[in-house]
N, C-alpha and C positions, 0 to 999 in steps of 0.2 A: 431193791424192792421198795414200793411206795404204798403208803396207807391212804385209804379214803373211806368216807362214810356215805351210806345211802339209806333212805327210808324206802322200804319195799314190802310188797306182798308176795308170799311164796306161791308160785303157780303149781309146782310139782317137784318131785324128787325121784331119783333112782339110786339104788344101792351101788356102792363102789368099794371094792375090797371087802374086808371082814367087818369093819365098823364105821365106814365113812358113807357119805351121801354126796351126790352131785345135785345141787339145788338150782332150780330155775326160778329167778326172781323177776318181778316187774317193779322197777324202782321209779321214784319221782324224778331223780336227777339224771339217770342214765338209761332209762327205758329197760328193755329186757336184757338180762345177763345171766350167765351160769357161773357157779362157784362151788368149790369143794368145802364141805363141812366135815372136818376131821373128827372122828370118834362120835359123831352125832347119833349113831344108832345105839350107843350104850345108854342104859337106863338113867344114870346120874350125870350124864354129860351136860355141860353148861350150854351147849348149843341145841340141845334136844327140843325144848319147847318152842324156841324161836324159828325153827326150821320145819315145823309141821305145815302141811298144806293149808293155804289160805291165811296163815298167820300174818299179821301186820307187825313188822319188826324193824328196829333200827339196827343196821349192820355196820361193823367195822371190818373192812376187807384189806388184804394186801395183794398187790399184783406182782407177778414175777414171770418165770417161764411157765408156759402152759396155762391152765385154768387159774383164775384168781382163787384165793382161799379166804374163808371166813375166820377172822380172828376172835371177834366178840359179837354178841348180839343182845339187844334189849327188847324184850317183847312188849309191844304196845297194846295189842288186842289179839286174842287167840282165835276168835271165831270158832270155838270148839264145837258149838251146837251144829255147825254146818258139816261136821264130820260124824254126827250121830244119827240124824234122820236120813233115811235112804233117798227120799225125793230131794231134800235140801242139798245133800251131799252130791247127788248126780247133777243138779242144776249148777252148783258151784264148780264142779269139775268141767262142765260144758263151757262156762264162762272162762275158766282158766285155760282150757284147751284152745279156745278161739284166740286168746291173747298169745299163746305160745305158737300157734300155727300161722297166724296172719301178720304177726309183727316181727320184724327183723331185729337182731340184737344191736344195741347201741343207739337206737333211735328214741331219744327222750321225748316225752310228751306229758306234761303235768295234767292236762285235762283227761287223758286216758288213765292215768294213775288214780285220779280222784273219782272217775267213773267206776273203776274197779272197786274201790272202797265203798262207794255209794251202793252198788249192786249187792255186794256181800252183806251190807247192813240191811238192805231191803229183803233179802232172802231169809233173814233170821225171823222165824215165826210168821212168814208170809202166808196169808190165806189164799192168795191168788198167784202162785208161782209162775203160771203161764204168762200172765200179764207183765210181771216183772221181767221175764225173759224177753218178751217182745219189746218192752221199753229199752232194755239193755241192747238188743240187737240193732235197733234203729239208731240209738245214740253212738254205739260203737262204730257202725258203718259210716255215720256222718263224720266222726272224728278222723276216720281213715281216709276221708275224701270220697266216699261212695254213697253219699246221701241220696235217697231216691227222689226223683223229680215228681212231685205230687200236685203241682199247681198248673203246669201246662204240659203239652205233649212232649215227651222226651226225645222224639224224633224230629218233628217239624216245628215245635214250639207253638203249635196252634192251640185254640180253645178246646177245652174238654167238656163233653156232654156228661152230666152227672149220671144218666141212666145207661150210658154205653162206655164202659171203662174196662181196659185190660192193663195189666202191669207186666213189664218186660224186665227180666233179670239182665239180659244181654245189653239192652239199650239204656237201662238205668232209671226206669220209672214208668209212669202211666203213658198209655198211647191213645190217641184219638182213633175213631173208627177208620179214618182214611189211612192210618199207618199200621193197622193190625197185621197186614201182610208182611211187614218188615221183620216180624218175629213170630213164627208159627207156634213157638212155645209160650207166648204171652198168655197169662192167666186172667180170666174174667174176675173182676172184683166189684162188689156192690158199693153204692155211695156210703153206706154206714162203715164199711171197712176203710175206705179212704179217709173219712172224717176221724176215725179212731187212730189211724196212722199219724195224721196231722197233730192230733192231741198228744200222742205219745212223744212227738218231737218237741213239743212246746211246754208241756206240763211240768211243774215242779215235782221232784221225786216225793216230797212230803205229801202231795195230793194224789199220788198214784192210787192209793187205796179207795178213793171215792169214784173211780171210773168203773163203769159197768159195760160189759160187752156180751152180746148174745152168741149162741153157738155158731151161727153161720159166720159172723164177723171173726170169731176166734179161729175157725178153721181156715178162712181165707187169709188172715194175717199170718198164721203159722206157715201155711203152704207158700205164700208169696215170699216171706222173709227167708224161709229155708232155701228156696230156689235161688234167691238173691245172693245168699251166702255161699251156697254150693258152687255157683258160677265162679266165685273168686277164691275158693279153697283149693289147695293143691291135692288134697286127699279127703276121704270121708273121716269124720270125727267119730272116734269110738264112743265118746260120751253122748253124742247125739243119738246114735243107734240105741244105746242103753236107755236114754231118757224117753225115746219114743216107745220102746217096749214097756217101760214102767207106766207111762201115761195111758197106753192102750190096754192096761190091765193084764199084760202077758207075763208079768213077773210077780 
């Protein structure tokens, strides 16, 4: 058996046996990994606090046959408020599920790790959770190599007319009118939506709260990015469905 340390955020867990959990982590050093936390469901267990969803924790693990096991953990930040408010909890679950579904195990990426921490901090007490999620989706897609083309036509690389724009999930960005026929599912977007998408790709997270977006821009951004993600997802996200019901006032 060999010991190793990782700094990680807990994405989720599932019960295993009578008192154990299998925890999915996204770590700075090794990317996504799964490990067993023995006894962590017991109230006074030393692994309990550090293995709660969204906790930022320093882990000591040992590898052997089967899943690695958590030996020790030191909680750095609990993000407990994200487990109390329904909308914040659902948004955090959505972020975590995207990491779990779209990222393979063992692919380390420090930028993705720090994006995850950044978004969890932004969600705490956020007055505009929708805009935080659009910021996250764009940055997440970009780091995975799926950054939307917003400067020139994604099909012919031609010039874009500001008043005649559509965005294609399949082709990876905006289309000029000559290329609309390349993707019948491409969605119309107004110039304001394109400019907001560009700002979200460039703005510092600390300045996100100063951005303002109208209802039309918000609807178009959400629809475009949802289609962009769904094209790349292997399955529907449970958290996305719940988040949509919550935001539509159906819960």
